[in-house]
N, C-alpha and C positions, 0 to 999 in steps of 0.2 A: 122360329120360322126359318126355313132354308133360304139363303140368299144366293143370288146369281154370281158366278165367277166373272172375272173381266171378259173372258172369251164368250161365255154364255150371254152376258148382257150385250156385248158388241154384236153378236149374231142376231139376237132378238131385235135390237134397235134397227139394224139394217133391213131386216125382213119387214118390219112394220113400216119403216120409211119408204120402202119400195111399194108397199100396198097403198099408202097414202098418196104417193106421187102418181100412182096410176089412176087416181080418182076415187078410190074406195072410201067408204065411211070408216071412221076410226075403229068402230067395233068389228067391222069385217076384216080390216087389216090385222087386228089382234087375233081374230079367229083363225086366220090363215097362217099366222106365224107359228113357230115352234112353241108348243105348250109350256107354260111356266110351272115351276114346282108347286105342289100342294093345290093344284087346280086353281091357281091364282088367275089364269087366263079367263076363266068363266066369270070371276068376280070383276075383272077389268071390263069385260064385254058388257056386263050388266051395268056397271057404272057409266060407261059411255052412252048406253041406250037411255039412261036416266038423265042424260045431259051434263055429265061431269066434264070438266075441262082437263086438258092434258096435264096442267100443273097439279091438279088435285090427284089425278090417277098416279102420277109419278111419285107421290108422297108414300106410296106403298113400300113398306120396309124390304120387300123382296128385291127391289132395285138397288138399295143402298147407295143412292146418289149423293154426291157432295153438295154443299151449299152453292158452290159455283155452277155445278151442272144443273141444279134446280133453277138457278137464276137465268142461265142460258136458255133453258127450255121455256120458262115463263115469258121471257122477252121475245123469243122466237115465235111463240104462239100469238102474241099480239101483232106481230108483223107477218103472220102466215108463212113462217119459215120453219115449221116443225121438222119436216124431213131433213133439211140441211143441218139443223141442230142435232138431230139424232145421229147423223153420220159423223159429225164432228166429235161427239162424245164417244161413238163407237171406235173411231180412229184413235182417240187418245187412250181408250181402255185397252185396245190391242197393243198399243205401244207400251203402256204400263205393264201389261202381262209379259211382253218380251223382256223388258228391263228387269222385272222381278226374277224371271227365269235366269237371265244372264248373271245377275248379282248372286243368286243362290248357287249356281254352278261355279262361279268364280270364287266364292267364299268357301265352298265345300272342300276344295283341296287344301288351302292353308289351315283350316280348322282340323281336318283329319290329320294333317301333318303335325300339328301342335299336340294332338292327343297321342300320336305315335311317339313323338319325341319325349313327351312327359313320361310315358311308360318305359321307353328304352333307357332313359337316363336314371330311372328309379329302379331298374331291374337288379342292380347290384345288391340292393337291400333284400330283394326277394331271394337271390341266390344265397345270401348269407343266412337266410332263414328268418329275417326280421320283417314279417308281413306288415306290422303296424307302421314301421318306418316307410315301407314301400307305398302304402296307401296315403300316408301323410305327404310324402314327396310328390307323388303324382297328383294328389288332390290340391296341392298348393298352386298348381297350374290350371287344372281342369275346372275346379269349383269356381274360382274367380271369373273364368271365362264365361261359364254359363250364368253366373250371377249378373254379369254385365249384359249378356244377351237378354236375360229376363227383364232387366231394368229398362233397356231400350224398347223392348216389346211393350212393357207396361206403360211407358211414357207415350208411345205412339197410340195406344188404345185408349187410355184413360185421361191423358193430358195432351191431346193433339195440338192445342194452341201453344203449349210450351215447346212441343216438338217442332212446330213451324217456326217459332221464334228462334230456336237454335239453328234450324236449317237455313234461315236467312243470313246467318253469320258464318256458315261453313263455305270455304272456297269451292267453286264450281256449282255446288248445290244452291248457293245464294244466287248465282247467275241464272240457273234453271228456274228458281222460284220467280225471279224478276220477269223473265220472258213469259212464263206460264201465266202469272197473274196479269201481266199486261195484255196477253192474248184474250183472257177472260174479260178484262175491262173493255177491249175493243169490240169483242163479239156482242156483249150485252148492250153496250152503248150504241153500237150500230143498229141492232135489232130494235131497241127502244125508240130511236130516232125514226127508223123506217115505219114503226107502228104509229107515229104521230105524237109521241110523248114530248113534252116540253124539255128543254135543255136541262133545267134544274132536276126534274124527276128522273130523267135518263141518267144523269151523272150520279145521283144518289143511289139508284138501283145498281148501276155498274160498279161503283166503288164498293158497295156492300158485298156484291157478288165476288169481286176479286179477293176480298179479305186482306188486302195489303194496307197497313197503317199509312204508308206513304201515299197511296191512292186516296185514302180518306182525307188526308191533309190537302192534297191537290184538289179534291172535290170541294172542300170548304173554300179554297181560294177561287175556284171557278164560280161557285154560287155567289160569292161576294162580288165578283166582277160582273156577273150577269145582272145582279140586283141593281148595279149602278148603270145598267143600260149599255154595257160594253160587251165585246165578244169574249167567249170563253177562252180563246187562245191567248188573250192578253194577260191571263193569269199564269201563263207558262213562260218562265224566264229561261235564259240560256243555260242555267245550272239546274234544270229540272231533274229531280231525283225520283227513282222508283219506276222509271219507264226507259225503254231503249233509246239510244240516240236517234234523232230524226223524228221522234213522236210529235214534237211541237210543230215542225215543218209540215208533216203529214196532215195534222189536224187543221193548221192554218190554211193549207192548200184546199182542203175539203170545204172549209167555210167559204172561201172566196169563190170556188167553182160551183158550189151547190151540190157537190157529190160527197159530202162528208160520210154518209152511211156506207158508200162504196169504198171509200178510202179506209174506213175503220174495218170493214170486212176483210179487205186485202191485207191490212196490217195484222189483224188477228190471226189470219192463216199463216203469215210469215213468222210471227212471234211463236206460234205453237210449234212450227218446224224448228226454229232456233232452240226452243225449250227442249225438244226431243233430242237434238244434237248434244246439248249440255248434259242431259240425263244419261245419254249413251257414254259420254266421256267420263262422268262420275262412276258409272257402273264398271268401267275398266280401270280407272285410276285408283280408287280407294281399295278394292281387293288387292291390287298390286302393292299398295303401301302396307297392308296387313301382312302380305306374304313376305315382304322385305323385313318387317319387324320380326316375324317368326324365324326367318333365316338368321337374323342377328341373334335371337335367343339361342338357337341351336348352335351357332358358332361360339357363343359365350360358354355354353355348357360343355362343348368339346374342349375348349381351352382349359376350363376348370378341371375336367376329367383327366386330361393329359398332364396337367400340372400336379394333380394329386398322385397320379401314377409315378411320375418321376420323383416326387418327394418320398414315396414309399420305397422306390429303388435305392435312393440315397441313404435312407434309414437302414435298409438291409445291408448296404455296402459298408456303412459305418460300423 
């Protein structure tokens, strides 16, 4: 089944959100939005008319939503904030598409340069008529490169949990994951509390949605504290890990003022913006590092080539 691209999903979510905001029934909002591939719009309209919830409808594979996005939508449905949740996801998908395009373009030049260098530095074998040596010399650079690309792609597709675990240890990317997961935690937690869920259920749902092991540990501490009849913020010490600085103060302020859901919503928006900035930095930084590495390889090959040339001249002179 064809899946929506990030741009297609973002456009569709915004169109449906506009319809729901204007007072339309869910089925009518879907009917007026741009049709989905394989006539899936008709299926969604039928599901809504049969009384299906948003959470159920968004399980359709055509959307390819992440666990965090499903949790955000489910929590927002409880608190009657579905349009806002759709726009949040649409915004994050648009940003993801921009970053993917930026990384692709940034990596295209160094990869093409590496292919060119591998062929140029092996051309001497071809000139001398040794085609096998030419292919071996060029392949020693090009084949490992594509094997590495295939390995990374396979890891991301078939073992996403391993990929995330690695990402949480990579500089800049780790910071992005921390802000993004904290944004999800705040969004889901705020929506659950607004919908009237208890603190325990809200924290369990939010921690599961964020997917962060550190948030799960924090959730366990919060549940233990609440079970003792104390406030959730008392489980957060000054060395709180896995969330941005100021999270404890924000949460405690919301508890004291009775505006915890509003504080969480504002913090979630701020953390998503910070995550976007970290991802932008990573999309610039790491392609540059790759390019520097390739320039180093080219410089090394030039030195070796010049050295071999002078050795041959000395042998001739001798």
